[in-house]
C-alpha angles and dihedrals in degrees: 000000000000091000092047093049092047093050092047092052090048091050092051090047093049093048093045092050090049091054090045089056091051092050097043096046092044094050101035094040090197111175122217129222090259091064094067103099123198104214092196094063114086089209091061100058094128123175108271090219093056116108120235121279097263090062093058098034095074090085095107092057090045091049090051090051090049091049093049092046095048109029114007096050114157093240095061139358087219092070122277091196092057092046092048097052102033127081111248094222095050136069094246092110090056091045092052092047090053090048089053089052091051089049094052096046092045091048090055091047092049092049090051092049091049091052090049089049092238092157097172095048100041095072089053090057090044089053090057088051088053093048091049091050097046097081090057092054094045095053090059090079095058127089117266143178112290118243114261101201140030091254090054091053090053092045096048092044092054092044094053092044091051093051093047093046095048096044096046091050089046091054091054092046091052091050093050092044091054091048091049089052093049093050091046090054091044089058096218142052117281119246122267091254091055092049092049090051092049092048091050092048093051092046091049089049090052093049091045093051091047094049091046099045104021085217111161091204089069089061091045094053094043089053091046093055092042091052089049092052095043094053100034112133110215138140120226134169135223120348092352091064094052091045092049092050091052091049091051090050091052091049091051091052095047098041097080091056093061091039091057091047088049093052092047092049092045092056093045094050092045089056090048091050092049090048091054089049093050091047091051092049091051091051090050091051091050091050091049091050092048091050091048094050091046093051091047091053 
């Protein structure tokens, strides 16, 4: 029980700290030194749609949330998440464990390539991280064993939220990594028309994923990336400066739409969570009454 309680507290702290980072960075919009781009350097031809570094550099906190939600769950160090969503008679548990191993190794490789400034190779490693994380996101849509206690409801809610948050951010990071690589190979900034088409395609993808999955984390991450683009502090020259200012204006206009969707979904999911909690409490009260009646008889 002491180990389970400790792991549960750690999972809550990691998830809370991750959300705190999202809120502080989104509201303060404080740029870092890495966001100052020198447009005269050919090595700094970053994608104008890419958010600033602090938006993408929350990956360690998200990976910790994902690890706690999938593997270091407070109910079992063998992985409550995997045991909950996999069929006991199948090899799905082994498959998910191997996928987690691929994700961890690829994440270390990606971080190493980023430190070495291997811009063309880093997105490839990140793509392997995405592929290894995909099975964990897909199994969330299947039926599973209902939680039995209030603690189980909290644990499973945190676990699912961690997986959704990490995978959605990872999808955005892969897209921006690929665009950065293409522009780096292109050797110059894309035209304004190309950026508008790319932005429209990404927004359409975000709306499509949200309508298909009704996942509030999709709206959260879309808002997160739009806020990063809208408040990014960079210096460009020539046509790139005008294009960047137009893209920032578009991000400022679109941002409230995702923000309203996010607030609506947050309220709806909070009501759903409280309903699950009340249902669990009622079941526990019924079980206690049955045990009391049985013992009295």
